[in-house]
C-alpha positions as a printed Julia matrix, in Angstrom:
93×3 Matrix{Float64}:
 110.25   92.78  -129.99
 112.92   90.42  -131.29
 111.55   87.02  -132.24
 108.0    88.17  -132.94
 108.52   88.54  -136.68
 111.13   87.56  -139.22
 111.47   91.08  -140.66
 109.74   94.44  -140.8
 107.67   93.11  -143.7
 106.13   90.52  -141.36
 104.48   93.29  -139.32
 101.31   93.69  -141.35
  98.2    94.51  -139.35
  97.58   96.49  -136.23
  99.67   98.73  -134.06
 102.44   97.24  -131.96
 103.86   98.65  -128.77
 106.17   97.56  -125.98
 106.61   99.49  -122.78
 110.03   99.9   -121.24
 109.4    99.46  -117.56
 111.99  100.04  -114.89
 112.06   97.26  -112.35
 108.95   95.56  -113.73
 109.3    94.37  -117.33
 113.06   94.5   -117.7
 115.78   92.9   -115.59
 117.22   96.3   -114.66
 118.33   97.2   -111.19
 118.47  100.93  -111.84
 116.84  103.49  -109.6
 117.07  106.08  -112.42
 114.58  104.18  -114.63
 110.95  105.2   -114.16
 108.2   102.64  -113.65
 106.82  103.68  -117.07
 109.9   105.1   -118.75
 109.34  104.82  -122.51
 107.37  103.01  -125.17
 108.56  101.49  -128.45
 105.93  101.32  -131.18
 105.73  100.02  -134.74
 103.58  101.63  -137.42
 102.65   98.99  -140.03
 101.67  101.65  -142.57
 105.14  103.22  -142.65
 106.99  100.08  -141.43
 108.93  102.23  -138.98
 109.67  101.97  -135.27
 109.33  104.86  -132.82
 110.21  105.52  -129.19
 108.28  107.87  -126.93
 109.43  109.16  -123.55
 106.48  108.68  -121.18
 107.41  111.68  -119.0
 110.18  109.74  -117.31
 112.03  111.48  -114.51
 115.5   111.1   -116.05
 114.66  111.19  -119.76
 115.41  109.29  -122.94
 118.12  110.02  -125.51
 118.68  108.65  -129.0
 122.36  108.57  -129.98
 123.15  110.97  -127.1
 120.43  113.51  -128.07
 117.64  114.01  -125.53
 114.1   113.63  -126.82
 110.98  115.48  -125.7
 108.25  113.54  -123.86
 105.04  112.54  -125.64
 106.54  112.9   -129.13
 107.27  109.66  -131.03
 110.81  109.68  -132.44
 111.78  107.34  -135.25
 114.4   104.74  -134.4
 116.19  102.35  -136.7
 118.39   99.31  -136.09
 121.72  100.19  -134.54
 120.72  103.38  -132.71
 121.7   103.71  -129.07
 118.86  104.51  -126.69
 119.76  105.95  -123.3
 117.32  105.49  -120.45
 118.19  107.8   -117.61
 121.84  108.64  -116.91
 123.38  105.18  -117.04
 121.41  102.62  -119.11
 122.22  102.48  -122.82
 120.73   99.85  -125.11
 121.22   99.24  -128.81
 117.99   98.88  -130.79
 117.87   95.84  -133.09
 115.06   93.95  -134.76
């Protein structure tokens, strides 16, 4: 979502989401990433970002703690998101 807004305050109307797609939307060559692995969303009312595991085969972890599928978990800049056993990304806006 980098580059779409200058800051969190620039996200005003609507509901934003970005799917994390293994092999489709991201340049990842990882067999452990599901086709629809996770989704990052922004709630303009609370001005917070969330990640939801979309029932991926190998799971999602935030700062090394596994999250449950279908439950949005708040994320903030600097957290490490693990997708499957070997892909770790740092969330920044």
